[in-house]
N, C-alpha and C positions, 0 to 999 in steps of 0.2 A: 584555329590558327595553329594551335598546338599539334592537330591531328596533322595538318599538312606538312609540318616540320618533320614529324615522325616517318611521313611517307616519303618525303624527299631524303631523308637518312637511310630509310630502308632501300628505296631504289640505288641510292649512291653506293650502299654496301654490296647490293647484288652485282652492280656494274663492275666494282672492283674486285670482286671475287671472280666475275667472268673473265676480266682482263687478266687476272693473276694466273687462272686455269689455262687461259689461251696461250700466254706467256710461256708457261711450263710446258706445255704441250708442245709449243714451237721449238723450245731449247732442249728438249729432253736428250737429243743426240748429239748436242754442240761437242761433249766431251770427246765424241768419236769423230768430229769434224765435218758433220753435214747438218744441215737445216732444212727441214722439208716444207715444200711450198705446198698449195693445195692439191696439184696433180700427183706429187709423190706421196704425199699423206694419203692418198686415195689408192696408189699402189700398195702401199703396205698394209692398208685395211684389207685390201683383197687376200693378201696372204694370211693375214690374221683370221680372216673367216675360213680359209682353207685349213688351217691348223684346228680351229676350234668349233667349227659349225658343221662338218661335213666329214663324214667316214671315209673308208677308202673303197666303198661299193657305191659311191656317189660320185657323180660327173658333171662338172660345171662347164657349160658352153658360154665361152666368153670372147670378148675383143682382147686381142694380144698386145694392142698397144695402149688402150685406155681400160685396164683391168677392173674398174669400177662397173663396167659395161658387161654385167652378166646376164645373158638373155635367158637362160632357164637351167636347172639341174636335173638328172635324171640317175635312177639307178640302174647299174648294168651296162658293161662296155659296148655291147652291139646296140643297145638303145641310144647311147651316148653318139654312136657313128650316124645313126638315122637322125638324131636330133641336129647333128650339126650340118648335116645336109638339109633339114626342113628350115633351119634358121638361115641358111644361105639363099634358099629359095625365097623366102620372105623379104629378105633384105633386097634382093635382086627385082622382086616383085614391085617394092616400094620404090626403087630406083628408075623403074620403067613406067611409073605412072604418066599419063598424058597430060595431067596438069602441071602449071608451071612452078607450084610450089608444094611442099607436101604439108597436110594439115591432118588433123584427127578425123575430120569428117569425112575425107575422101579414102578411108581406109577400111579394111575388111576387120573382122573380130579377131582374127589371128594376126593379122598386120599390127594392129594398134598397141599391142605389149612390146613388139620390137621398136616401134616408133617411140614409146615412152623411155625404154632402155637407152635410145639414143638420144635422150634429153629434148625430144621433140623437136630435132633439126629441121627446116624447112627445105635447105638445099639438098636436092636429089641425089648430086654428086656424093655426098657422105655415105649414102646408103651403097652406092657403087663401090666406094672405097672398102667399106665395112665390110661388103660381101665377097671380097678377095679372099682366097683359100689361105692365104698366109696370115689374114688378120682374124678369121674364127679359129679357136683354139679350145681344146677339151683339156680339163685339168681336174685330177683325182683329188678326192678330199684326203686328208692327213690326221684327222681327230685320234682315231683309235691308234694309229702308228706313233702319234707324238705322246699319247698318254702311257703307252708301252715304253717310250723313250725316257719319260721323266722318271719312271720306275728304275730302270738301269742306270740312269745318270746319276742316281743317290748313291752308288758303289763310290764314284769317283769326283763328282763335280767340286766339292769343297777343296780337295787337294788341287784339282786341275786350276782353280781360280787362284790359290796360292802361288803354284808354279807360274801362272802369268805375271802376277805381281813380283814375283821374284825376279823375273826376266824383263821388267819395267814395261809391261805390256796391260792395257785395261783388262780387268778380270771379266767384263762383258764379253770379250772375244772368245772365252771360253766356251760360249754357247754355240759356236758354229758347227759342232758336231750334230747337233739336232738339225742343221740345215743339210750337212755334209750324207750323213749315214743313219740319222735316227739312233745314235749311239750303239748301232750293231758293230761290234768289234770284228766280225767275220765278214763285215760287206766287203764285196770286190766287184768293182765296175767292169764293164766290157772292154776298157781300155787298160785294165790292170791296176787302177788305183784301189788301194786296199786300207782296211781298218776304219775307226771312228773318224779319223781325219782325212781319210781318201789319198793318201800320199802315192804319187807315183814313184816308182822305184828310183829314178834318177834323182829327184827332188829329195826324197828321204835318205838317200846314202850319205849325204853330207854331214848328217847328226845320228843316223840309226844304222843299226846292221841289218842289211836286207841280204838273206841267203835263202835256199831251199829249205834248209834246216832250223834257223833261227831268223824270223822276220819281224823286227821289232815294231814294224807298222801296225801289227795287231795287238800290242800291248798299248792299252789307252793311256797309261800313266806315262811311260817312255815316248810315245807318240805326241803326248800333250808337249813334253819339254821341246820337242823338235819344232811343232807347230808354232810355240811362243817365239822361238827364235827365228822362224821363217817370217812370221808376223814382223817381229821387231826389224828384221833386214828390209823388209818391204816398206816400213814405215821410215826408217833411215834414208830409203831411195826417194820416197813421196812425199814426206813430211806431213802425211794425214792417215788417220787410223782406218776412216771409211775406204780411202783409195788402197789402202794396205789389205782390207778385206776383198775388195774386188779384185785385187791381184793376186791373192789366195786362190781365187778361182780360175783366172784366165791368164796369170803370169804377169809379172812386172813390166815386162817389155810392151806388150800390148795397152796397158794403161799408161805408160810414158808417151807411146806414139800417139794415142787420143790425146792428150792432154797438149803435147807438142801442137797437133793439128788444130785444136780448137782454141788454144791460146787460153785456158782455162785452168783452174786448180779445183773447180766445184764438181764434186761427184754427180750431182744431179744434173747438170748441165751435159756433162759427159755421156751419161746413160740417155739422156733425151735426143742427143744431136748427133753424137757419133755413129757413123757407118762404116762397117766392114763385114766382108762375106763371113769371117768367122766369129763376129760379134752378134750373136744370136739372140733368141728369147732367154736362155738361161743365163748367159752373161749378163744381160741388161737387167735382170731380175734378181741376181744373187744378193746384192745389197739390201734389196727391200724385204727379200725373204728372211734374211738376219736380222733386220730392224724389227721386223714383225715377231720374230722369235723373242727378241729382248723385251717386247711388249708382253707377249704371252707368260714369258717367264715371270715377270713383274706381278702379273695377275693369274697365275696358274690356279690359284685355290678357286677362283669364280668358274674356271671352265672344265677342271678334272677332279675326279673323285680323289680324296684324300688317301693316300696309300702309305703303309709303314716302309720306313726306310730298310731294306735288306742289306746288312753289311756284309763286307768281305770277311771270311773268316779270319781269325787272328794268324798271323805267319811271322816268320824270321826270314832274313836273306841272308843266305851264306854263299861260299863257293869252296871250290876244292883245289888241291894244289896240282892235281893231274886229270887228264881227261876221264869221264866216266859214263857208262850207259846208265841213261835215267832209271831203267827197272831196276838196276843193281843198287841205286840210291834209294828208291822207293823199298825195295825188299830189307835193305840193311836196317833201314829205320822205322821199319812198320808204318809206312804212309799210305795215304788214300791215293789212289791217281786221280779220280775224279776231281777232288779238291786242288791237287797240284796242278792239273790242267786248267782248272778256273784262275789260279793265281799266276800262271805262266803262258797266257794266250800266244805269246810270240815263240813259243817251242810248236815246231810243225811236226808233220807226221814221221818224218825221217828220225827225229829224236824219240819220239814216243815209241816206234817201233824198233828201236835200238839199232837203226841202220847208221846213225851217226852221234857219236857220243856229245856229252855236254863239254863245252872247251873248257880247259885248265883255267882257273880263276875267274870264270864268268858266273856272275849273280844268279842264283836260283832262289825263289821263294817258296818256302816249305810250311805246311800246316800240321798240326798234330804233334808237335815237339817244340819245346822252348828252348831258347839260346842256352840256357844253363845245362839242360840235357843233352843237348847237341855237343857241346864241348867237353863233357864228361865221357862221351863215346870216341871211339877210333873212326878213322875214315875207312869208308868201304874197300 
């Protein structure tokens, strides 16, 4: 009798722990205004795999609507294109079977794995839909890029999170540059978005200086302050942090239009239901990529080798009462140009080539000199 009692207590404890873990799993993003259902949880898991299991020379062939349906993975871009065609051919072959229902028994050895990825659905129409060219997609792995991004981010991430909290924005949102640019401050898209936050010039110009000589989109810390304010404005408009994240990618106007059309404030419902020619795969998956990044960040020690934090060199921030060529500043104070470039990535080539002077009273970060030493010396 006693052993039965202990067994019942043990089972109850296991059930309680399972329920507690399940609840924690479901509620982990509630602070951001989203609760995942089983479908969206699988979408997040897909991106988590992309970030932690597959390197950039590996290509996943998958369903673009149900991301958990990964048909196969190959190495090499040319192999990926051939594999996509092979999967499409197999799906069409299954859809064209003469039998009224699809079962494992009437499939070839090549078709059976695809059948299993499709959850052994018996309805042939499902395979016809899945075979459409818009449904089969190739995704490149990101593990090696993300590992490098974590190393670079250690220069900035602590201060970035502090900035977000100072601006009244959840510090988790400071992880968005992992999705936007893998923390490459020189990143530039084909449409002109630049820096780790991938600001477009028009959006950036509200909070940042954007010119050919000084482009503050390339300064991780200056751009972070602007990103925090932009996200806060999105939240003021949409009243939900996950919707604010979605609006960061596609603009608040699109999100507002979708919410009005669907009569919902639920980010997951918007992603699943909203249809618009410009609301494509990248827009539908942006929130899932970010949420996956939150999970990966929390567990990064499990996925990536521990690396020492490489600190930025010690520096001072000063300004000059008149316009000055930067090379004159470096020569006057006997400073290293390479370190100065690292500390001032927003100074572009016209500055470094002395084609454009540093504006008067504009702050510049200098390494190799203390504030006391600087004050003792005359201006150039």
